[in-house]
N, CA, C, O and the ligand as a Tripos MOL2 file, in Angstrom:
@<TRIPOS>MOLECULE
protein
  265   263    67     0     0
PROTEIN
NO_CHARGES

@<TRIPOS>ATOM
      1 N         117.7500   90.6570   99.8300 N.3       1 MET1
      2 CA        116.5240   89.8650   99.6720 C.3       1 MET1
      3 C         116.6950   88.9260   98.4850 C.2       1 MET1
      4 O         116.9140   89.3780   97.3610 O.2       1 MET1
      5 N         116.5970   87.6420   98.7250 N.am      2 PRO2
      6 CA        116.8810   86.6980   97.6400 C.3       2 PRO2
      7 C         115.7150   86.5490   96.6670 C.2       2 PRO2
      8 O         114.5440   86.6230   97.0410 O.2       2 PRO2
      9 N         116.0750   86.3410   95.4290 N.am      3 ILE3
     10 CA        115.1030   85.9560   94.4220 C.3       3 ILE3
     11 C         115.4340   84.5350   94.0120 C.2       3 ILE3
     12 O         116.5660   84.2260   93.6400 O.2       3 ILE3
     13 N         114.4250   83.6710   94.0870 N.am      4 LEU4
     14 CA        114.6490   82.2710   93.7840 C.3       4 LEU4
     15 C         114.1560   81.9660   92.3810 C.2       4 LEU4
     16 O         113.1620   82.5210   91.9150 O.2       4 LEU4
     17 N         114.8770   81.0680   91.7190 N.am      5 THR5
     18 CA        114.4580   80.6580   90.3930 C.3       5 THR5
     19 C         113.7090   79.3410   90.5080 C.2       5 THR5
     20 O         114.1730   78.4000   91.1520 O.2       5 THR5
     21 N         112.5530   79.2900   89.8780 N.am      6 LEU6
     22 CA        111.7050   78.1070   89.9680 C.3       6 LEU6
     23 C         111.3750   77.5970   88.5770 C.2       6 LEU6
     24 O         111.3830   78.3420   87.5970 O.2       6 LEU6
     25 N         111.0880   76.3110   88.5240 N.am      7 GLU7
     26 CA        110.7150   75.7180   87.2540 C.3       7 GLU7
     27 C         109.4400   74.9210   87.4300 C.2       7 GLU7
     28 O         109.2820   74.1860   88.4040 O.2       7 GLU7
     29 N         108.5320   75.0720   86.4790 N.am      8 CYS8
     30 CA        107.2820   74.3380   86.5130 C.3       8 CYS8
     31 C         107.4230   73.0450   85.7180 C.2       8 CYS8
     32 O         107.7640   73.0860   84.5360 O.2       8 CYS8
     33 N         107.1670   71.8990   86.3450 N.am      9 PRO9
     34 CA        107.2990   70.6240   85.6330 C.3       9 PRO9
     35 C         106.1840   70.4120   84.6110 C.2       9 PRO9
     36 O         106.3100   69.5760   83.7160 O.2       9 PRO9
     37 N         105.1120   71.1560   84.7430 N.am     10 GLN10
     38 CA        103.9760   70.9720   83.8530 C.3      10 GLN10
     39 C         104.2170   71.6010   82.4840 C.2      10 GLN10
     40 O         103.9400   70.9850   81.4550 O.2      10 GLN10
     41 N         104.7300   72.8230   82.4760 N.am     11 CYS11
     42 CA        104.8770   73.5490   81.2160 C.3      11 CYS11
     43 C         106.3140   73.9920   80.9660 C.2      11 CYS11
     44 O         106.5940   74.6790   79.9830 O.2      11 CYS11
     45 N         107.2320   73.5970   81.8620 N.am     12 SER12
     46 CA        108.6580   73.9380   81.7260 C.3      12 SER12
     47 C         108.9160   75.4360   81.8290 C.2      12 SER12
     48 O         109.9840   75.9210   81.4530 O.2      12 SER12
     49 N         107.9490   76.1440   82.3310 N.am     13 HIS13
     50 CA        108.1280   77.5810   82.5180 C.3      13 HIS13
     51 C         109.1070   77.8320   83.6560 C.2      13 HIS13
     52 O         108.9800   77.2550   84.7360 O.2      13 HIS13
     53 N         110.0810   78.6950   83.4050 N.am     14 VAL14
     54 CA        111.0310   79.0810   84.4480 C.3      14 VAL14
     55 C         110.7290   80.5100   84.8490 C.2      14 VAL14
     56 O         110.6430   81.4030   84.0070 O.2      14 VAL14
     57 N         110.5690   80.7090   86.1350 N.am     15 PHE15
     58 CA        110.2240   82.0420   86.6130 C.3      15 PHE15
     59 C         110.9070   82.2830   87.9400 C.2      15 PHE15
     60 O         111.5550   81.3930   88.4920 O.2      15 PHE15
     61 N         110.7570   83.4830   88.4430 N.am     16 GLN16
     62 CA        111.4360   83.8400   89.6760 C.3      16 GLN16
     63 C         110.4380   84.1550   90.7700 C.2      16 GLN16
     64 O         109.4050   84.7860   90.5450 O.2      16 GLN16
     65 N         110.7780   83.6990   91.9520 N.am     17 GLY17
     66 CA        109.9490   83.9590   93.1150 C.3      17 GLY17
     67 C         110.7270   84.7770   94.1350 C.2      17 GLY17
     68 O         111.9210   84.5720   94.3520 O.2      17 GLY17
     69 N         110.0260   85.6900   94.7390 N.am     18 LEU18
     70 CA        110.6580   86.5780   95.7120 C.3      18 LEU18
     71 C         110.2320   86.1630   97.1130 C.2      18 LEU18
     72 O         109.0430   86.0060   97.3910 O.2      18 LEU18
     73 N         111.2120   85.9890   97.9920 N.am     19 VAL19
     74 CA        110.8890   85.7060   99.3880 C.3      19 VAL19
     75 C         111.0450   86.9960  100.1750 C.2      19 VAL19
     76 O         112.1530   87.5070  100.3410 O.2      19 VAL19
     77 N         109.9370   87.5110  100.6520 N.am     20 LEU20
     78 CA        109.9720   88.7740  101.3790 C.3      20 LEU20
     79 C         110.6910   88.6090  102.7090 C.2      20 LEU20
     80 O         110.5550   87.5930  103.3900 O.2      20 LEU20
     81 N         111.4410   89.6110  103.0500 N.am     21 GLU21
     82 CA        112.1760   89.5800  104.3000 C.3      21 GLU21
     83 C         111.2010   89.4580  105.4650 C.2      21 GLU21
     84 O         110.1830   90.1480  105.5090 O.2      21 GLU21
     85 N         111.5170   88.5850  106.3970 N.am     22 GLY22
     86 CA        110.6610   88.4100  107.5500 C.3      22 GLY22
     87 C         109.5340   87.4140  107.3310 C.2      22 GLY22
     88 O         108.7540   87.1460  108.2460 O.2      22 GLY22
     89 N         109.4420   86.8630  106.1260 N.am     23 THR23
     90 CA        108.4220   85.8660  105.8610 C.3      23 THR23
     91 C         109.0790   84.5170  105.6260 C.2      23 THR23
     92 O         110.2570   84.4280  105.2790 O.2      23 THR23
     93 N         108.3000   83.4890  105.8220 N.am     24 ARG24
     94 CA        108.8390   82.1520  105.6030 C.3      24 ARG24
     95 C         108.8220   81.8240  104.1180 C.2      24 ARG24
     96 O         108.0460   82.3810  103.3420 O.2      24 ARG24
     97 N         109.6950   80.9090  103.7530 N.am     25 MET25
     98 CA        109.6910   80.4000  102.3890 C.3      25 MET25
     99 C         108.3530   79.7090  102.1150 C.2      25 MET25
    100 O         107.9490   78.8290  102.8750 O.2      25 MET25
    101 N         107.6670   80.0950  101.0480 N.am     26 PRO26
    102 CA        106.3970   79.4290  100.7390 C.3      26 PRO26
    103 C         106.6020   77.9240  100.5130 C.2      26 PRO26
    104 O         107.6020   77.5020   99.9340 O.2      26 PRO26
    105 N         105.6540   77.1440  100.9720 N.am     27 GLU27
    106 CA        105.7730   75.6970  100.7820 C.3      27 GLU27
    107 C         105.3180   75.2970   99.3910 C.2      27 GLU27
    108 O         105.7430   74.2720   98.8580 O.2      27 GLU27
    109 N         104.4590   76.1050   98.8100 N.am     28 VAL28
    110 CA        103.9540   75.8190   97.4740 C.3      28 VAL28
    111 C         104.2070   77.0270   96.5860 C.2      28 VAL28
    112 O         103.8660   78.1600   96.9260 O.2      28 VAL28
    113 N         104.8090   76.7540   95.4480 N.am     29 TRP29
    114 CA        105.0110   77.8040   94.4640 C.3      29 TRP29
    115 C         104.0340   77.5800   93.3190 C.2      29 TRP29
    116 O         103.9120   76.4680   92.8040 O.2      29 TRP29
    117 N         103.3550   78.6150   92.9330 N.am     30 VAL30
    118 CA        102.3870   78.5150   91.8530 C.3      30 VAL30
    119 C         103.0320   79.0350   90.5690 C.2      30 VAL30
    120 O         103.5950   80.1290   90.5390 O.2      30 VAL30
    121 N         102.9390   78.2410   89.5270 N.am     31 CYS31
    122 CA        103.4910   78.6340   88.2390 C.3      31 CYS31
    123 C         102.7450   79.8530   87.7210 C.2      31 CYS31
    124 O         101.5140   79.8800   87.6900 O.2      31 CYS31
    125 N         103.5080   80.8590   87.3140 N.am     32 SER32
    126 CA        102.8790   82.0850   86.8200 C.3      32 SER32
    127 C         102.3940   81.9310   85.3890 C.2      32 SER32
    128 O         101.7280   82.8190   84.8580 O.2      32 SER32
    129 N         102.7170   80.8280   84.7760 N.am     33 ASN33
    130 CA        102.2990   80.6080   83.3920 C.3      33 ASN33
    131 C         101.0400   79.7560   83.3060 C.2      33 ASN33
    132 O         100.0780   80.1380   82.6380 O.2      33 ASN33
    133 N         101.0370   78.5980   83.9790 N.am     34 CYS34
    134 CA         99.9110   77.6860   83.8340 C.3      34 CYS34
    135 C          99.1310   77.5090   85.1350 C.2      34 CYS34
    136 O          98.0770   76.8740   85.1360 O.2      34 CYS34
    137 N          99.6250   78.0550   86.2310 N.am     35 GLY35
    138 CA         98.9000   77.9760   87.4840 C.3      35 GLY35
    139 C          99.1280   76.6910   88.2610 C.2      35 GLY35
    140 O          98.5180   76.4850   89.3100 O.2      35 GLY35
    141 N          99.9980   75.8260   87.7590 N.am     36 SER36
    142 CA        100.3050   74.5970   88.4840 C.3      36 SER36
    143 C         100.9240   74.9220   89.8400 C.2      36 SER36
    144 O         101.6710   75.8910   89.9790 O.2      36 SER36
    145 N         100.6090   74.1120   90.8220 N.am     37 ARG37
    146 CA        101.1780   74.3200   92.1570 C.3      37 ARG37
    147 C         102.3630   73.3960   92.4070 C.2      37 ARG37
    148 O         102.7340   73.1560   93.5560 O.2      37 ARG37
    149 N         102.9480   72.8860   91.3540 N.am     38 GLU38
    150 CA        104.0480   71.9270   91.5040 C.3      38 GLU38
    151 C         105.4020   72.5170   91.1370 C.2      38 GLU38
    152 O         106.3850   71.7860   91.0180 O.2      38 GLU38
    153 N         105.4580   73.8070   90.9600 N.am     39 ALA39
    154 CA        106.7370   74.4200   90.6190 C.3      39 ALA39
    155 C         107.7510   74.1640   91.7330 C.2      39 ALA39
    156 O         107.4140   74.1750   92.9170 O.2      39 ALA39
    157 N         108.9790   73.9360   91.3310 N.am     40 HIS40
    158 CA        110.0020   73.6320   92.3250 C.3      40 HIS40
    159 C         111.2210   74.5160   92.0920 C.2      40 HIS40
    160 O         111.4210   75.0610   91.0070 O.2      40 HIS40
    161 N         112.0230   74.6420   93.1350 N.am     41 LEU41
    162 CA        113.2320   75.4410   93.0450 C.3      41 LEU41
    163 C         114.2440   74.7570   92.1460 C.2      41 LEU41
    164 O         114.4220   73.5400   92.1960 O.2      41 LEU41
    165 N         114.9000   75.5540   91.3290 N.am     42 LEU42
    166 CA        116.0260   75.0310   90.5750 C.3      42 LEU42
    167 C         117.2270   74.9770   91.5150 C.2      42 LEU42
    168 O         117.6780   76.0120   92.0070 O.2      42 LEU42
    169 N         117.7460   73.7750   91.7660 N.am     43 PRO43
    170 CA        118.7420   73.6050   92.8240 C.3      43 PRO43
    171 C         120.0730   74.2760   92.5370 C.2      43 PRO43
    172 O         120.8130   74.5950   93.4670 O.2      43 PRO43
    173 N         120.3880   74.4930   91.2840 N.am     44 ASP44
    174 CA        121.7110   75.0320   90.9600 C.3      44 ASP44
    175 C         121.7620   76.5490   90.9680 C.2      44 ASP44
    176 O         122.8330   77.1430   90.8450 O.2      44 ASP44
    177 N         120.5950   77.1740   91.1130 N.am     45 GLU45
    178 CA        120.5770   78.6310   91.0360 C.3      45 GLU45
    179 C         120.9000   79.2460   92.3860 C.2      45 GLU45
    180 O         120.2730   78.9310   93.3970 O.2      45 GLU45
    181 N         121.8640   80.1080   92.3820 N.am     46 GLU46
    182 CA        122.1600   80.8650   93.5880 C.3      46 GLU46
    183 C         121.1890   82.0390   93.6810 C.2      46 GLU46
    184 O         120.8240   82.6310   92.6660 O.2      46 GLU46
    185 N         120.7770   82.3680   94.8870 N.am     47 PRO47
    186 CA        119.9410   83.5550   95.0340 C.3      47 PRO47
    187 C         120.6820   84.7840   94.5140 C.2      47 PRO47
    188 O         121.8730   84.9600   94.7700 O.2      47 PRO47
    189 N         119.9740   85.6140   93.7960 N.am     48 VAL48
    190 CA        120.6050   86.8050   93.2320 C.3      48 VAL48
    191 C         120.1550   88.0390   93.9940 C.2      48 VAL48
    192 O         119.1530   88.0250   94.7090 O.2      48 VAL48
    193 N         120.8890   89.0600   93.8280 N.am     49 THR49
    194 CA        120.5720   90.3090   94.5080 C.3      49 THR49
    195 C         119.2930   90.9010   93.9460 C.2      49 THR49
    196 O         118.9990   90.7900   92.7550 O.2      49 THR49
    197 N         118.5590   91.5160   94.8140 N.am     50 HIS50
    198 CA        117.3420   92.1820   94.4050 C.3      50 HIS50
    199 C         117.6430   93.2090   93.3080 C.2      50 HIS50
    200 O         118.4880   94.0830   93.4970 O.2      50 HIS50
    201 N         116.9600   93.1090   92.1660 N.am     51 PRO51
    202 CA        117.3080   93.9990   91.0430 C.3      51 PRO51
    203 C         116.9860   95.4570   91.2850 C.2      51 PRO51
    204 O         117.5550   96.3330   90.6340 O.2      51 PRO51
    205 N         116.0850   95.7300   92.2060 N.am     52 TRP52
    206 CA        115.7110   97.1230   92.4450 C.3      52 TRP52
    207 C         116.5840   97.7720   93.5070 C.2      52 TRP52
    208 O         116.4610   98.9610   93.7990 O.2      52 TRP52
    209 N         117.4690   96.9620   94.0760 N.am     53 GLU53
    210 CA        118.1800   97.4250   95.2520 C.3      53 GLU53
    211 C         118.9900   98.7010   94.9880 C.2      53 GLU53
    212 O         119.1230   99.5630   95.8570 O.2      53 GLU53
    213 N         119.5200   98.7950   93.7820 N.am     54 GLU54
    214 CA        120.3930   99.9290   93.4950 C.3      54 GLU54
    215 C         119.6030  101.1530   93.0470 C.2      54 GLU54
    216 O         120.1730  102.2340   92.9000 O.2      54 GLU54
    217 N         118.3340  101.0030   92.8360 N.am     55 GLU55
    218 CA        117.5690  102.1220   92.3010 C.3      55 GLU55
    219 C         116.4920  102.5630   93.2870 C.2      55 GLU55
    220 O         115.3850  102.9200   92.8850 O.2      55 GLU55
    221 N         116.8090  102.5390   94.5380 N.am     56 GLY56
    222 CA        115.8670  103.0340   95.5170 C.3      56 GLY56
    223 C         114.8660  101.9770   95.9180 C.2      56 GLY56
    224 O         113.6710  102.0900   95.6420 O.2      56 GLY56
    225 N         115.3650  100.9550   96.5690 N.am     57 HIS57
    226 CA        114.5200   99.8640   96.9950 C.3      57 HIS57
    227 C         113.9430  100.1750   98.3580 C.2      57 HIS57
    228 O         114.6850  100.4880   99.2880 O.2      57 HIS57
    229 N         112.6310  100.0920   98.4900 N.am     58 GLY58
    230 CA        112.0140  100.3540   99.7800 C.3      58 GLY58
    231 C         110.5450  100.6230   99.6280 C.2      58 GLY58
    232 O         110.0300  100.6860   98.5110 O.2      58 GLY58
    233 N         109.8570  100.7840  100.7520 N.am     59 PRO59
    234 CA        108.4040  101.0250  100.6960 C.3      59 PRO59
    235 C         108.0670  102.2430   99.8500 C.2      59 PRO59
    236 O         108.6310  103.3210  100.0410 O.2      59 PRO59
    237 N         107.1480  102.0620   98.9210 N.am     60 GLY60
    238 CA        106.7380  103.1530   98.0560 C.3      60 GLY60
    239 C         107.6040  103.3170   96.8310 C.2      60 GLY60
    240 O         107.2730  104.0850   95.9280 O.2      60 GLY60
    241 N         108.7160  102.5990   96.7950 N.am     61 LEU61
    242 CA        109.6390  102.7600   95.6830 C.3      61 LEU61
    243 C         109.6340  101.5770   94.7340 C.2      61 LEU61
    244 O         109.9860  101.7100   93.5620 O.2      61 LEU61
    245 N         109.2360  100.4250   95.2410 N.am     62 CYS62
    246 CA        109.2490   99.2510   94.3880 C.3      62 CYS62
    247 C         108.0670   98.3560   94.7410 C.2      62 CYS62
    248 O         107.5340   98.4430   95.8480 O.2      62 CYS62
    249 N         107.6530   97.4980   93.8130 N.am     63 PRO63
    250 CA        106.4400   96.6710   94.0310 C.3      63 PRO63
    251 C         106.5730   95.6910   95.1880 C.2      63 PRO63
    252 O         105.5690   95.2960   95.7810 O.2      63 PRO63
    253 N         107.7860   95.3000   95.5120 N.am     64 CYS64
    254 CA        107.9420   94.2300   96.5020 C.3      64 CYS64
    255 C         107.8760   94.7290   97.9340 C.2      64 CYS64
    256 O         107.6920   93.9360   98.8580 O.2      64 CYS64
    257 N         108.0200   96.0070   98.1260 N.am     65 CYS65
    258 CA        108.0810   96.5120   99.4940 C.3      65 CYS65
    259 C         106.7940   97.2160   99.9100 C.2      65 CYS65
    260 O         106.6810   97.6740  101.0470 O.2      65 CYS65
    261 N         105.8580   97.3030   99.0350 N.am     66 ASN66
    262 CA        104.6270   98.0010   99.3830 C.3      66 ASN66
    263 C         103.7670   97.1710  100.3140 C.2      66 ASN66
    264 O         102.6870   97.6080  100.7110 O.2      66 ASN66
    265 ZN        103.4610   75.9430   84.4940 Zn       67 ZN67
@<TRIPOS>BOND
     1     1     2 1
     2     2     3 1
     3     3     4 2
     4     3     5 am
     5     5     6 1
     6     6     7 1
     7     7     8 2
     8     7     9 am
     9     9    10 1
    10    10    11 1
    11    11    12 2
    12    11    13 am
    13    13    14 1
    14    14    15 1
    15    15    16 2
    16    15    17 am
    17    17    18 1
    18    18    19 1
    19    19    20 2
    20    19    21 am
    21    21    22 1
    22    22    23 1
    23    23    24 2
    24    23    25 am
    25    25    26 1
    26    26    27 1
    27    27    28 2
    28    27    29 am
    29    29    30 1
    30    30    31 1
    31    31    32 2
    32    31    33 am
    33    33    34 1
    34    34    35 1
    35    35    36 2
    36    35    37 am
    37    37    38 1
    38    38    39 1
    39    39    40 2
    40    39    41 am
    41    41    42 1
    42    42    43 1
    43    43    44 2
    44    43    45 am
    45    45    46 1
    46    46    47 1
    47    47    48 2
    48    47    49 am
    49    49    50 1
    50    50    51 1
    51    51    52 2
    52    51    53 am
    53    53    54 1
    54    54    55 1
    55    55    56 2
    56    55    57 am
    57    57    58 1
    58    58    59 1
    59    59    60 2
    60    59    61 am
    61    61    62 1
    62    62    63 1
    63    63    64 2
    64    63    65 am
    65    65    66 1
    66    66    67 1
    67    67    68 2
    68    67    69 am
    69    69    70 1
    70    70    71 1
    71    71    72 2
    72    71    73 am
    73    73    74 1
    74    74    75 1
    75    75    76 2
    76    75    77 am
    77    77    78 1
    78    78    79 1
    79    79    80 2
    80    79    81 am
    81    81    82 1
    82    82    83 1
    83    83    84 2
    84    83    85 am
    85    85    86 1
    86    86    87 1
    87    87    88 2
    88    87    89 am
    89    89    90 1
    90    90    91 1
    91    91    92 2
    92    91    93 am
    93    93    94 1
    94    94    95 1
    95    95    96 2
    96    95    97 am
    97    97    98 1
    98    98    99 1
    99    99   100 2
   100    99   101 am
   101   101   102 1
   102   102   103 1
   103   103   104 2
   104   103   105 am
   105   105   106 1
   106   106   107 1
   107   107   108 2
   108   107   109 am
   109   109   110 1
   110   110   111 1
   111   111   112 2
   112   111   113 am
   113   113   114 1
   114   114   115 1
   115   115   116 2
   116   115   117 am
   117   117   118 1
   118   118   119 1
   119   119   120 2
   120   119   121 am
   121   121   122 1
   122   122   123 1
   123   123   124 2
   124   123   125 am
   125   125   126 1
   126   126   127 1
   127   127   128 2
   128   127   129 am
   129   129   130 1
   130   130   131 1
   131   131   132 2
   132   131   133 am
   133   133   134 1
   134   134   135 1
   135   135   136 2
   136   135   137 am
   137   137   138 1
   138   138   139 1
   139   139   140 2
   140   139   141 am
   141   141   142 1
   142   142   143 1
   143   143   144 2
   144   143   145 am
   145   145   146 1
   146   146   147 1
   147   147   148 2
   148   147   149 am
   149   149   150 1
   150   150   151 1
   151   151   152 2
   152   151   153 am
   153   153   154 1
   154   154   155 1
   155   155   156 2
   156   155   157 am
   157   157   158 1
   158   158   159 1
   159   159   160 2
   160   159   161 am
   161   161   162 1
   162   162   163 1
   163   163   164 2
   164   163   165 am
   165   165   166 1
   166   166   167 1
   167   167   168 2
   168   167   169 am
   169   169   170 1
   170   170   171 1
   171   171   172 2
   172   171   173 am
   173   173   174 1
   174   174   175 1
   175   175   176 2
   176   175   177 am
   177   177   178 1
   178   178   179 1
   179   179   180 2
   180   179   181 am
   181   181   182 1
   182   182   183 1
   183   183   184 2
   184   183   185 am
   185   185   186 1
   186   186   187 1
   187   187   188 2
   188   187   189 am
   189   189   190 1
   190   190   191 1
   191   191   192 2
   192   191   193 am
   193   193   194 1
   194   194   195 1
   195   195   196 2
   196   195   197 am
   197   197   198 1
   198   198   199 1
   199   199   200 2
   200   199   201 am
   201   201   202 1
   202   202   203 1
   203   203   204 2
   204   203   205 am
   205   205   206 1
   206   206   207 1
   207   207   208 2
   208   207   209 am
   209   209   210 1
   210   210   211 1
   211   211   212 2
   212   211   213 am
   213   213   214 1
   214   214   215 1
   215   215   216 2
   216   215   217 am
   217   217   218 1
   218   218   219 1
   219   219   220 2
   220   219   221 am
   221   221   222 1
   222   222   223 1
   223   223   224 2
   224   223   225 am
   225   225   226 1
   226   226   227 1
   227   227   228 2
   228   227   229 am
   229   229   230 1
   230   230   231 1
   231   231   232 2
   232   231   233 am
   233   233   234 1
   234   234   235 1
   235   235   236 2
   236   235   237 am
   237   237   238 1
   238   238   239 1
   239   239   240 2
   240   239   241 am
   241   241   242 1
   242   242   243 1
   243   243   244 2
   244   243   245 am
   245   245   246 1
   246   246   247 1
   247   247   248 2
   248   247   249 am
   249   249   250 1
   250   250   251 1
   251   251   252 2
   252   251   253 am
   253   253   254 1
   254   254   255 1
   255   255   256 2
   256   255   257 am
   257   257   258 1
   258   258   259 1
   259   259   260 2
   260   259   261 am
   261   261   262 1
   262   262   263 1
   263   263   264 2
@<TRIPOS>SUBSTRUCTURE
     1 MET1         2 RESIDUE 1 A MET
     2 PRO2         6 RESIDUE 1 A PRO
     3 ILE3        10 RESIDUE 1 A ILE
     4 LEU4        14 RESIDUE 1 A LEU
     5 THR5        18 RESIDUE 1 A THR
     6 LEU6        22 RESIDUE 1 A LEU
     7 GLU7        26 RESIDUE 1 A GLU
     8 CYS8        30 RESIDUE 1 A CYS
     9 PRO9        34 RESIDUE 1 A PRO
    10 GLN10       38 RESIDUE 1 A GLN
    11 CYS11       42 RESIDUE 1 A CYS
    12 SER12       46 RESIDUE 1 A SER
    13 HIS13       50 RESIDUE 1 A HIS
    14 VAL14       54 RESIDUE 1 A VAL
    15 PHE15       58 RESIDUE 1 A PHE
    16 GLN16       62 RESIDUE 1 A GLN
    17 GLY17       66 RESIDUE 1 A GLY
    18 LEU18       70 RESIDUE 1 A LEU
    19 VAL19       74 RESIDUE 1 A VAL
    20 LEU20       78 RESIDUE 1 A LEU
    21 GLU21       82 RESIDUE 1 A GLU
    22 GLY22       86 RESIDUE 1 A GLY
    23 THR23       90 RESIDUE 1 A THR
    24 ARG24       94 RESIDUE 1 A ARG
    25 MET25       98 RESIDUE 1 A MET
    26 PRO26      102 RESIDUE 1 A PRO
    27 GLU27      106 RESIDUE 1 A GLU
    28 VAL28      110 RESIDUE 1 A VAL
    29 TRP29      114 RESIDUE 1 A TRP
    30 VAL30      118 RESIDUE 1 A VAL
    31 CYS31      122 RESIDUE 1 A CYS
    32 SER32      126 RESIDUE 1 A SER
    33 ASN33      130 RESIDUE 1 A ASN
    34 CYS34      134 RESIDUE 1 A CYS
    35 GLY35      138 RESIDUE 1 A GLY
    36 SER36      142 RESIDUE 1 A SER
    37 ARG37      146 RESIDUE 1 A ARG
    38 GLU38      150 RESIDUE 1 A GLU
    39 ALA39      154 RESIDUE 1 A ALA
    40 HIS40      158 RESIDUE 1 A HIS
    41 LEU41      162 RESIDUE 1 A LEU
    42 LEU42      166 RESIDUE 1 A LEU
    43 PRO43      170 RESIDUE 1 A PRO
    44 ASP44      174 RESIDUE 1 A ASP
    45 GLU45      178 RESIDUE 1 A GLU
    46 GLU46      182 RESIDUE 1 A GLU
    47 PRO47      186 RESIDUE 1 A PRO
    48 VAL48      190 RESIDUE 1 A VAL
    49 THR49      194 RESIDUE 1 A THR
    50 HIS50      198 RESIDUE 1 A HIS
    51 PRO51      202 RESIDUE 1 A PRO
    52 TRP52      206 RESIDUE 1 A TRP
    53 GLU53      210 RESIDUE 1 A GLU
    54 GLU54      214 RESIDUE 1 A GLU
    55 GLU55      218 RESIDUE 1 A GLU
    56 GLY56      222 RESIDUE 1 A GLY
    57 HIS57      226 RESIDUE 1 A HIS
    58 GLY58      230 RESIDUE 1 A GLY
    59 PRO59      234 RESIDUE 1 A PRO
    60 GLY60      238 RESIDUE 1 A GLY
    61 LEU61      242 RESIDUE 1 A LEU
    62 CYS62      246 RESIDUE 1 A CYS
    63 PRO63      250 RESIDUE 1 A PRO
    64 CYS64      254 RESIDUE 1 A CYS
    65 CYS65      258 RESIDUE 1 A CYS
    66 ASN66      262 RESIDUE 1 A ASN
    67 ZN67       265 GROUP 0 **** ****
């Protein structure tokens, strides 16, 4: 499951967005810092492995699968 890195042009906040398996990529990313809806993907960032994957990733085990 990829985690995407996003950057907010309003406040320069860099944060990560999770695309849930089986769901479409959101068309709008909301900045978790200032609430701007103009956050965009950082083009140079490769999707990284889910950080919880090695520690029991799944329903009931991590926030993303509940
Ligand atoms: Zn922002």
